[in-house]
N, C-alpha and C positions, 0 to 999 in steps of 0.2 A: 810334608815332605823334610826341612829343614830343623835348623835346632837355633834359637835361638835365647840367647840370655842377656841382660843390660843389668848392670847398680849401680844404683846413686844414692850415696847416704856418705858415714864414716869413717867405715873401713876401709880399710886398700882392697881398690875394684879384683886389682888384679889375678892371685889366687881363687877368685868363687866366680869370675870370670873363666876362668882353667875345667872349675872341676866342674862347673855349667856347664862345659859344652861336653864334656867327657859323658859327665851324665847324659846331656844328649845326643851324643851319638850315636846309636842306633837310628834315632832319625835322618841322618844324612856322613855321609864320612870320602863325600866329592877331594876335601878342599876345608881347610878351616881356615881364622883371620878374629883375628882383635884390634880393637881402637880405642887408645885413651885421650879422656880431656884435660888435661894444667890450660895452661895460656894455651898451647896449642893442640894440633892433631898428632900421636905417634902408634903409629898402623903398623901393624902384621900382619904378613896372610901365607897363604904356603899349600900347593898341593898336598893332598893328602889325609891323616890320617893330625888326631886333633893327637896326636903325637910326636910329628912332622914340622907340626905350627910347635911345639914346646920345643923339640930344639932347638930348633929354627933362633927364639929366643932366645933360648938358652943364655946364660950372663947379663943382658941388658937389662940394665935398668928404668925397673918399671912402678911410677909410684903414682897414685894418684888414689881420688875415690870416686871418677863417678868415668865408668867406660861400658864397652856391649862386645859379644861375642861373638859369633857364626858356624853353625859349620853343617857342609852345603855339599844337597843329595843336587846335579848339574839338572836344568830345569833351559834357561836357551845360556848358549853359551861351552866349550868345552872346558870339563876342569881341569884345569891350573891354579898356575899364579896372579894371572893376569883380570882372570875371570873371579878372583878367591871371592867375599866380601870382606868385610864394608868398605863400598866404593863411595868416594870424593864426587866432591860437585867441580865446578871451572878452575872456579879460586878457590878451592880447599876453604870454604867454609860452614861447609856439610860436609855430616859423612852418614851411613842408616846402611843397613843389614835388612833385609831383607826376608821373605816367604814366602811364595805367592811364584803367580803369575802374570806377571799386567799384558795384555792380550792387546790392546790397541798402542802398546809401545811403539811399530811402525810408523805411526802418524805421528804423533807425538815426537819420535826424536827427529824423523825429515820437518817438520817444525823447526826445531830445535838447532837443525842442522844448518839454513836458511838462515838463524842468526845472528849466526858462526864457535856458532860451540862447536870443540871437537869430544867425539871419543875416546877414550884407551881400551876399555873390553868388549865381547860384546852378548852380553847382559839387556834386557831388561828394564835391570835394578840402576843402573847409571842413569840411563833415562831417566826415569823416574825423580834422583835424584838434582837433577840437571834443573826438572820440570822447578822440582821445590827451590832450586833457589832463580831462576828466571822471575817467579811469580814472586819473588823474596825480595829481588833487586829495585824491581817495576812496580809493586803494590809500595814500595816501602811500609814493614806490617810484620806484627811478631812471630819468629819461625813456625807456632802454631796454626796460627792461620794462615801465613802460607804451601803448610801441607793439607792441611784443610780443603785450599782451595784445589789446589794440587788436585786432590783425594778426590773429588770432585768433579773430572777432567778423566780417570782414570776408573779403563774397563778390566775387571780379571779382578786374582784374587791375588791381596794381602793379608801379610801381619808382619810389620815394620815396625823399626825403631832407630828415628831422627835426633842427632847431637846437631846444636851449633855455635860453633865459636863464638861468633861475636855477642851472643847469653846463651855466655858456660855458666851451669849453674842448674839448668833446664832437661829434659830427658823428653819425648813426646817418643810415646810407640799408641800406634794405630790397627785395626784389624778388620776382614772379610772375606769372608769363608778362609781362613787364619786364625788357632787360638793362639791369644794372648793373654795370658795369666802373670799377674803384678800380685807379689807379693810384700805383705806391708809392715816391716816393722816398725824399732821406738827412734827414729831420726835417721830412716832407710825402707828404701824399695827394690824388690829384685823384680825384675822383668822377664819370664822364658814361655817360650814355647807349651813349657806345661810344668809340671807342680817339684817337679825331681828337684830341680839345682833350690829349688822355693826350701821345700821344708830343714833345712838343716840351720837356718834366720830366723823364720815363723811360719807359722799356720793359718795364718786369714791371709784370705786369696779372691781380687776379684778375677770374677773373668771377663772380658771386656767381648759383649754382643757385635755383631757387624755395625757396622761404618760408627767406627763410636773412637774418638783420640781422647787417649789418657796425655795430663801436660802435669812432668811428674817434678819437683825438686825436691832437696831432702825433708822436710816438713811436713810436705802438704802434694793431696794430690786432688786434681779438677778433670773432669767427665764430661765430654761433650760428642757431643755424636755431627753426622756430618754438616747437619741441615745448620748448625751452629748453634740447637739447643743444650742448655744445661739439662746434666744427671744428675738429678739429685738425692741422694744416697744409696752408691748403689751396693752392692746385694755384697759384706763379703760372708767369703762362706770358711771353713773351718775343715780345712786338709787334713781325716787321719790318717795321715801316712809314714813307716817308720821308717831311718835316713837305712837298716840294718833292712828292708827290703831294698837298695837296691844294690848294696853289693853282695858280690860271688858265691859268699858263706864257704869259701872251700873250694868251691865247682871250680873245675877247669875251666868251664863256660857259663853263659846264665841259659845257656838251653835248656844244657845238662843239670841243670840245680831248677827251674822252671820244670822240667818232663818230670825231678823226682819231688815238684814237688804237687804235684796233680796231688793226690789223697787229700794234704790237705785244703788247696783249691775251688776239689768238690765240695767238698764239705760245707766252707765257707758261704758256697752260694747255693747251696742248699736249708742251713741251718734257721730254726728261726719261720720255716715257708712248710713240715711236714706237723699238721698236729698227730702226737705219740697217741693219743685221747682216738680220738675217732680215724687217722689218718687218712685226712681228709687237706687238700691244698690251699696254703692260708699267701696271701701275694699281695701288700701294705702297697705296692705302687701301681696296681689293677684296679682295688676297689670302688676309683669311683670312677670307675667303667665298666661298672659289671654290667651294665644294664643295654648298652651298643655293644659289649658282649656276647650275651647272651641271643639280639636280633642279630648276630650278625650272617651272613649270607656269602659268603669266600672269608680266605684269608689271603695276603699275595705279602710274602717273604720280600725284601729288596736285603743287597748284601752284594759282596766283590771280595773273592778271595777264598780263603781258609773259613770265612763269615758263613761266603755263600752256601760251602759244606753240608757247614751246620747246620744253616736253611732249609738246604736237599732231608738231612738229616729228620727233623721240624716235618714239614711237608710231610713223609711217613708215619712223624708222633700226634700232628692233626689228625690225619685224614682217618687213623685206626680208631683213636678214645676221643677221637670230638665229635667225626663224623659231619669231620664241612672242609668241601677242596679247599684246597690248595696250590698257590700258584707259587714258584719258583724264581726268583727275576735273576740277573745282572742290574745290579744297577745303572752298572755305568751305558746297560742298551734300555732299562728302562725309561730312563730321563729322555730320550731323541724317541718314543718308535708311536707315540702321542698311544699312549695305554688306555681301557679300559676302565675306567675308575666310577665303579659308589656309593653312593655313599651310606649304604648299608655294607659293605666292604674294609677290613681293619687292610690297611701296611702291617707289616714291624718290620724294623730295621735295625738290619743288625751289624755292627762294629765293635770291636773291639777299642778302637781309640772313644768312638764317640765324636770321631774327628774326619771319619772320609767324606773327598771334594764330593763323586756322586751318588752316595747312599742319601749328606746330604740334601743334595738336588733331587733326590728323588720321591722322598720326606716334603721336598714342598711342594711339586705338585700334586700330591695324595692331597694336602693338605686343603690346597686351591680349588679340589676336583673336592670338599666334605665331606672322606675320611672320619674312618678314627687314624688317627697312626701312632704305635709300640714301639718303640726302644730299647734297645738290646745291649747295653751296652759295660765299659768296665771301670767307665773314671767319671767318677763325680762331679761334676760342675762344668761337660765337653758339649758340646753345639750340639749334640745329640741328643742328649738328655733335656737341653733347655729348647731344642724345636718340638720338638716330641707333643703329644698330650699329656700320655702317659709311660710307664712300665719296667722295666726288670733290670736292676745294676744286677753281676756278674759275679763280684768277688772276687775275683782271680790273684787279685791286687798289681803288683808294677809285672809287665810285660817286658823285661829291653833288647830279648834278644829276638833278631829280624823276622822268625821264621815260628810264628805262632804253635804256640804247642796244649801250654794250662789255656791260655783264652778259648781255644775249641771246647775240650771237657766241659770249661766253667758251661759255654752258650751254649755244651747241649743240654748239659743240666740243668738248668732255668730254661730253656724254650720244652723240657721235656714234663718243668711242672709247674708251665705256662698252658699245655695239652692238657695235661689234667686238670689247671684250673676250672679251665672253660668246654671241659666236658662237667664238668660236678655245674658251673652252670645251666649246660645246658642239658643236663641228665640225659649222656646218649650213648656212657657205656656200662656196662652191667658193675657192680660195688664189687666185684673178686677178684679185675680186670685192673681194676684202677691201682684193689689194694697191691697187687704182683711187682710194683712201678713201683709204688711208696715206698715199699717194705725193700722190695729188690735197690733202690737209688741208697739207702739206706747202711745197704752195706756194700756202696761202689769203692767205695773210700778206700777200704782193707783189703779187699777185689787187689784193686790197683797196688797195691800197696807189691799184691803175692806176683803180680807180672814183675813188675821193678827189680828184684830176688831174684827174676833170669839176667841179669843186663854182661854176667859173664857171657854164657852162650844166647848173645845176640853179639857178643862181642866177638865171636869167637865164625857164626854165619857173615860178619860186615865185609871180616880178613877174606875171606875164600872171594867176594864180591865185589871188589871196590873198584877194580877196573873193570867191569862191566860198563860196556856199551849204551845199554839199555835196559832195560826195567816195562815190564808185564803189571799192575795189579787189578787181582778179576775180583770183587764180589756181588752176592746178589741184594733184592731188597735190601731195610737198612742198613747191609756191609757196604753197597756201591758204591754213595759217601766217602763211605772210611778209603775204598780202593784208592779218589780220585786225589780224597789226602792223602795218603800212601805217595802221592806218588809226586806229588805235589812240595811235598817235605821233600823227596832226595832229589826235586831239580834243582829246587830253589837252595837247599847248600851243598849239594855236594859237586852236581853239574853233569850230574849225570841226564841224560834225556828219558824219560819215563810218561811214561802213557793212563791212566783211570779208563774202566771199562764195567759195563756190567755182564755178570762172570757169560749168560746164554750171547754176546753177542760175540763173543771173539772167536763163533763160526762164521759173524759176518767179517769177514776183514783183515782185525788183529791174528788169526791163528794162524798167516802166512807168514808171517815175522821167526816161529819159533822155530825153532830148530836149536843144536850144541847149547850156543852160545847165549841165547836167553834166561835169565831170571827170571822166571815167572812167582808172584803172589800172590796170592790164596785164599781168604781171609775166609773160612769155610768151618767155620762154626752152627752148630748141633739147633736147625732151625726146618722149615715145614721147607725150604728149596734146601736143605743137607745133600741127598740124596741127588741133588741134577748136581748142585755144585763137584762131588762127584767124578758125576762125568764128567766134567767138562775139564776137570784133571786130570783122567786118565786118556784124556785123549792128548794133552800137551804131553804128558809121560808118551806116547804114543809116540810125538812127533820129540821126543829126546831134548824137550826143553829141561828146563830147572828150578824143578819143584819149591818154595820155599813155604809151607802153611801153616795159616795161625786158627788153630783148631782147640775145641770147647777140651779140659781136661779129661781123659779117661777115653779119651778115640780110639779107641779099632778100627778103622778101614783104616783111616788116610797116615798115615804114619807108617804104614805098608805100602803106601802111592807114595807119596811124598821124599825128598830125597831130603828135607831138611823141615824140621816141624818145632814151635811153638805154640806149646798151654795157654791158655785163659778158664778164669774158672766162669759157672754155669750164670747165665744168668737173666733173663726174658730176656727176648730177641730185641723189642725195645732199648732196651738198657745199653744192648751187648754191643753198639759202634765206641763206649765209653771204655771198653773197656780191650777192644779188637785196634781202636785206634794207639793204645801202648806202644807196645812193641816195632809197628812200624814207626815211631817217632827213632825208639833206641838203635833202629833197621839203621835211620837215614843220620843221624848222628852221630853209631859210628861212622860208618862211611867216607862223613865227609873228611871226618877228623882225619883217618888212616888214610886218604887224599891230597893232606894237609891244606884244606879252606877254610877260609873265617867263617866259622859258625855259626856266629851272632849279625857277623854285620860283611854276609855275601854282599858277593858284586852287583850292582847295578839295582841293588834293592834299596829303599826305605820304608820303615817302620809304620808310616802313619803316611796314606796316601791322600792330602790336601793341596793336587788338584789334578786336574785330566790327565 
């Protein structure tokens, strides 16, 4: 949830820290702060955006080659200057930045209060740094040992960076259920929550595993675990990401850029995975588990938010083409309801970041029960990529906008390929049906470009509905998850209340809401449920609802009923979600911009939910 960046090396640290915080601001933007260590700590922190921190610091002389920065998404304590990170220990010997939640902070705090410690903030993080200092002073041990002993007492999640004034020239980094990447340069290290602040300086990265602690100096790194065991030769990963991918590239917002990037991200997510000669699907990440997939009796998909919607699309795909039962679960519920998991089940965990805490917890439960666990994620080296037995990367590229757009279509693309791959293993689908999907997938990028070319028309529609208080999104079959996703996008970035429903369920309650002030978005493409959806549209029109319909090109019926129509190209029903979601993304985006909302950083949201 929060963004962490640290630097130790030979360069001036401050520009690297500020630039890193800007790269990471999508992870949290309630407040921000930095700490530099020379002979003493210099700390600046401020409620608000990184730009507010930068203005606050403006004119100060900040020099030094050792420091850290933090951009916060508030958990413990309101967003204000005092609760902002970094936090210092009582004697100012230690300073810390922290992503995560210390669940047993109240017990630890009570113990420290009884010892005479006082606290300035409401955060669990300040409790942790006071505990580290208490152990350091009491046991007369090196700073990294004090950190290790403190973390042994902690229950919860953390990604932390700690500096110790008496041991200037050393940085201590640790993680549990909260990502930490360490970039390795020549005589320097850059620490961050993900690789985005690192790649300007080095492409060589170590991703810490749970309960690992790194001790960094300018010319060395050592990694131990919480049991004080040395980690020999930690794996150094080469990050293939370019700085240009992290810039807006002339677009007003990252979200708009990412919507417009979808022809490329969809193509990248299928590149090299469809054999043009045989039209069969090849997924290298699943080769080693072919036998288990062939024997699978049931698939369980676990995910959160937009990824859950992608999982709902996958349910239709796997059941139609692989002819295997599928359940789609909210990861946050799955982990707490004592689910029935068998050894011949396959669990598919979907997450853009690969760091979603609830999804990771679901993975651990599934592995304990002996099931095969597959990951679908976008970030190489992420926790889900490492925790799962096998999986498929989406290749969407960096997604900075908090509201997922290209991540959704990349996930649906990867899941479509997985469904066809499994159907081929099980020989459960007629060859021409699989060919229809693989042929159709290759045409999707050009069809998405065609939809995007209608952007001006969608702007006009947005201008008429920007002041609406509520929206209803309706779809059937493959388009029910798209209705949910369209409603979520509008809620996330425009703060308009919106609900997605199966169109057939409209008469079971939502129809009571429809009047002349209610915009109703129908996904009404020509498929086997088309006539039923037309009937639903007529029911809304009869009650004076304002209908916006996403239809197949050349539709001759719905334009006479709906107030507004957005056309998408013809495609097989299984592939239509990749097309029908695009105008809904654009509609949400333009409504939010017209309402003056911050579409890239909507209030109360963070990109990667790494805490419960």
